[in-house]
N, C-alpha and C positions, 0 to 999 in steps of 0.2 A: 344210308347215310347215318341211322342212330347206330349201327354197329361199329361203324368209321370212328363215329365220336365215342364210342365205348372203349374201342382198342388204343383210340390216344389217350382215356384217361388214364387205362389202366398202366400203360406205358411209361406216362410222366410218374404215376403212382410208385412203380416199381424203380425207376431212375432216382425217386425221393428217398425212397428206403435204402435202397445201396450206400448213397451219399450219405443217408445219416446214419451208417453202422458203425461202428466204432471200431478202427483197426486194432482189435487188440491181437490178432492172433500174427500182427507182422512183427516180425522181429531185424534189429540191426546188427548186422555181421561187423568182425573187427575189420576184414577187409574192406568192408564198404565207408567205415569211418576213415581208414587210412586214406584211401582215394578221396573223400571228401575235405581230409585235412589238406593235401595235397592241393586240391584245386581252390580252395576258400580263405586259407590261414594268411591273415593279413602281414603275418613274418614273413613267411615265403614269397610272397608278392615283393615288399620289399626289397629282400634278398636278391630277387630276380632283377630289378630294377637297378640295386646295385651294383650286378653284374654287366646290365646291359650300360651302367655309367663306365664301367672301366673298361668296356671293349669300345665304346666311345672316347674312349681315352690314347687306345692302340693308335685309332684312325689320325688322332688328333696329333700324336708324335709322329707318324707314319708322313703326316704333310710336310713335316718341314725338311723332309726329303728335296721336295720340288720349289720350293723358295716361295714366293709371292710376285703379282702382278699389280701396280697401281696405275690407275689414270689420273692424270692431273691435267690444270688447267692455270694460267697466271697472266693475271693485267697487270701490267707494270704501266705506272704514272709518275715523270721523275719532272720536278719543280727548279731545275736548274740547267740551262741553256749548257753550262761546261759538260753535262753528262752525256747530251746529244749535240755537240757542236765541238771536236777535240782541238786544241790549240795549238798541239803539239807537231812536230812531223807526221805528214804532209802540210801545209798549212790550209790547204784548200780541198776538200772535200765536198761531195754531192749530198745535202741535208738527208735527204730520202733514209740513206743506209743506216742514218742515226735516228729515227723517229722516237722524240721523245715519250709517245703514247704507243705501247706495243705491248701483244697478247700472246700467249703460246698456248700449246694443247699437244698432247700427245698421253706417251705410253712408258712406263719402266719396269721391268721384268730383272729381278735380283733372285738369282741359283747359289744358295751355299754350297761349297766343294768341302762335303764330311770325309776328310783327309783325316782329321783329328778322331773320328768318329763319335765325336761327343754325341751327335744326332741318333746315331744306332746305339749308344750304351743307354738312353732315355728311353728308346723304343722297345729296346729288351727287356728293360725294368719295367716299363708299363706292360707290356705282354706277361710276364710273370704275374704281375699283380691283378691282371684280368683270369690267369688262369686260378690263381688264387681267389678271385670272385667267384668266381663259377664252382669252385671247390666248395666254397662257404656256401652256397647255395644247395648242396648236397647234404653239407653236413647240418645245416637249419632244417631240411626235411627230416633227415635222422632225428635231430632232437625234437623236432614236434611230433615226430613218431612216437619218440620214446613217452612223450607227455601223454598222447591219446593214449598207448599201452596200457600207462600206468594206471590212468582212469578207468578204462573200459574194463581192463581185469578186477579194477575197486568195483563196480558195479555188479561184475560176476559173483566175486567174494562176496556181496552183500546180498543180490541175491540168493543164492544158496543159502546163505546162514537164515534169510527173514523166512526161506522156505521150511527150513528144520523148525525154526521158532514157531511158524504155524501151525506145523504139524504135530509140535510138542501141546501147543494153544488148544489145538481141537480136542486133543487125549485127553488134557484137563479139564475143558468143559463139559465132557463126558463123563470125566469122574467126579465132576463136580454132582452134576444131574444125580448120579446112582448113591452118592456118599448124601445129599437132601432127604434123599428119601431112605434111605440106611439110618440117619441121624433122627428123624422121623417116628423112626417104629422102633428105635431103641436098640438095633444093634451095633452101631458104633457110636463111640464118643464123636462130641460135636468139636474138640480139637482137631479132629482131623479133616472136619471142613476147612475151619480157621487157617488149614495149613495149605489146602487146594486153593484156597482163595488167595491167601500170600503167592502162592507160586504162579497163581494166572496174572495175578497184577504183575508181579517180577516179571513174566514173558512180555505184558503187554507192554510195560516199559523199555524193555529191550527193544522190542519192535519199532516204537518209537522214536527212539534213539539211533536206528537202523534209517529210517525214514527222514532223520534230519540229516544223516551222511549222506545218505542218497541223494537226496536235494541240493546239496555243497559240490560231491560231484557231479552231477548232470548240469549245475552252472558252469561250473567250469570247462566242463565239457562242450556246451553252448558257446563260450567265448571261445575256444581254439577252433572251431567250424565258424567262425565268426555268423553264431546265429544267436537271438534272444536265449533259448533255452533247449535245453537235448531232453527230449520228451520219449521218443521207441523205447520199449522193453529189449535189453540185450540176449543173444544166444545163451541156452545152457551148454556148461562144458559136460562132455563125453566122451571123447577120446583124449588119449596122452601123448603128451611131444614124441617124436621121434626123435633119437639121437643122431646128431651131426657126423658124418665123417671125420670131420677134422674138428674134434673137440678138444683136443691139446692145443693151446695158444703158441703161436710162432711168431717171428718177428713177419716173415713171410703174408701172413694174414693180414698184419698192421697197415701195408702197403696199399689195399684197399680201402683204408679211411679217408674221407675227403678231410678228415682234418687233420691228418699228416700230409697230405698233398698240398693243401692250403699251406699250411707252415714251410713245407719245403720250397713253394715256389717264392713266398714272402723272404726265404732268405736268400734263393738268385738275386729275385730284385734289390735286394743288399748288396750283393758283389757287382752287378750292375750299375747301381748308385754309387760306389767305390769310385770306378772305374770312369766312369762322367766326371766326377769331381778331379780326378787327378788328371785329365785330359782339358781339364779347363786352363790349365798353364800353356796350351800349344797357341800357335797363332791361327787365328780366323781368316779363313779364306772364300773370297766370293768374287762370284762374275755378273758383271750389269749389263743390260742390255739397254739402251732406249733410244725412241725414236721420237721426233719430235716437227711440230708445224709451228713456226715461227713467222710473225710477222706485225707489221706498225698500221697505222691506223691511215697513213699518207706512204707507206712503202709498202714494197713488192711482199708475199709470202716467201719464203724457204723451208723445204723440209730437212731437218738436221735426224742423224742418229749417231749415236756413240753406242762402243763395247769397250768395258774395262774392267780389269780387275783388281780387288782389291785384297790386301795382307794386311790386319792388325795385329798388334800383340800389345796387352794390356800388363806394365811391367812392374804400374804401382795399384792395388786396392785396399790399401789400407790392413792388410790380413786375412779379405774376406774367403779368399782359395782356399787360405792352409785352413782357416774354422769350418768351410765348408764340407773339407775333406776328412779332416776330425770330427766332425757332425755324420758324415756317410759310413766312417769307420764306425763309430758308435752303435748305431743302428743298425750295422750290418752283425754288429756282436751281440747284439739284443735280440734279434731275428733267429741267428745260429742256438740263440740259450733258448729260447723260448722253442725251438724246432725240438731242440733234446730233451726238454721237460713236457712237450704235448706226445713224444715219441714214450716215456718215461709211465706218464701218466695213461696213456692206452695202454702200452704193456698189461700195467697193474688192472685196469679195468678190465681187459680181456682175460687175464688169467683170476677176476675175482667173478667174471661171469662163468667162466668153465667151471669152477668151483661150487658157486650158487647152483648150478645147473644139476651136478651131482648130488648135492645137498638136497635140493628139491626133489628128486628124484627118493631118494631114501627116505624122508618123510612124510611122500606121499604113500609110498610101500607100508610105511608105519600106521599111517592113518587108516589105509583101506586096510590095515589087519584088525585094529581098533574098532573100527566099524563093523565088522564082521561080528567080532566078539559081542559088541553093543548090541545088536540085531540078536544073537543066538541069546545074549541074557535077557533081553527084553520078553521075549516069547519064551524062554522059561518062565521070568516073575509073572507073565499075564496067564500062563497055564494056572502055578500055585495061585495066583489070586483069584481067576476062575474055582478053584477048588476049594477055595476057602482058609489055603494053609498060610497065606503073607497079607496085612493088612494093605488097604490104598496108599500108605505112605510108603510101603516099599517099592509099590508098583509105581508110584510117581518117582521115586530116586531112580528106577531102571531107566524111564522113559526120560529122564531129565539127562542122563547117562548118554543115551540116544543120541536126543537132540545135539548135544555137544560132540558127539562124535561125528555125526552127519557136519556138524558145522566145521569141524578140522579136515573131515573128508576136502568138501567143498573149497575150503582156504588153503590145503595141501596141494590140490588138484590147481587152483587158480596161480599159487605161486609157482607152480611147475611152469606153467605155459607164460609167467611171466619173467622167468627166470631164462626160459627158451626163446624169447623175444628180446630177452636184455642181450643175450649169448650174440643173436644176430647185428644187432646194432651195434655191440662191441666191434665185431668183424666188420663194420663198415656196410652191413647188408640191411636189406629191410626186413620186417619180420614174415613170417611164412605165411599168415594171413592175406599179406598184402597180394603175395605172387600169387596165391590163389583165388 
């Protein structure tokens, strides 16, 4: 019994230790972030709700094809005998046929005949608007992906710069201890110690500024994920982006963009609105079927049914139809111009993204070469400092140059990946990290 108690206590202690251990080794990749944005972002949920509303609008427009049916009941009470006892020929009739208190109940079904195509025009317009809403959901998704990519790459850039500054600070602190001893024994002047301390304060200030920038980015990332704050560390970049097989921009690639699809659908909806406005000049046709049970309080009841066809044409409306047609035509022109504007902006964005990808690749190559040169310079200067051929100030300058080269290398690699993400987004695709 005692051994079992000890085992249970040990198990509880182990569980407590594992639960209390900080998850410092866990990093959140960009792909996971994008999937969380897709699942939790309120903007995307709102866009999906708008798409559902547009789809319901299609069903509303389609329901007009089938007309409507009504149940009715009528209770009539007349206060004049002339209404129930006619004085015209024939002079003698049974009073029960003209009961002054009567009631009726039944149903009326009205079916519109869409010969003019007015209902079909409205339904087609609503279908195109529904397609535009669905494309809007995809565009909102890509837009949110763009925001998430920018924030995540910003955190990666800050993380790389911070690590470079921390390495520089660690080296400076080591030089400070050595220089402090050297100043005490009179080997170097005190001004070198002051220079090192100034460099340490400068690096600490830069790290403090980076911490503030990181807090701002993490707050925005949390808002994007519908969370109070984004806390997990980000992954470090190690690989280079792979060049796409379709680097050169073309209009064929632009057809994959959801904003182009949405603009095209809105344009088609405008065309259907114009058709519907013009068809308002045609007559209205409908078919009505009525069945009713009518009887009086003192008379026998009868079943009555009737079938009627109705045609009406409105010849005067104060210019409403003219104005409606002009309004639909103006809205169609707006939709066409917005489609062309969206196409032009998309083409420019794709060209800019492709050029940015190539430029970022060249900048990365330059930063990588600069880092190799800075590493070699720091190694040479460190050997010369060890042999007493240079002062600590010269070594500090080499280490500062190395820190800048590391920061530039990290920034260049991050910018290259950001350019790759933006290129995929400009083509209407999700970034590579989302697919992986």
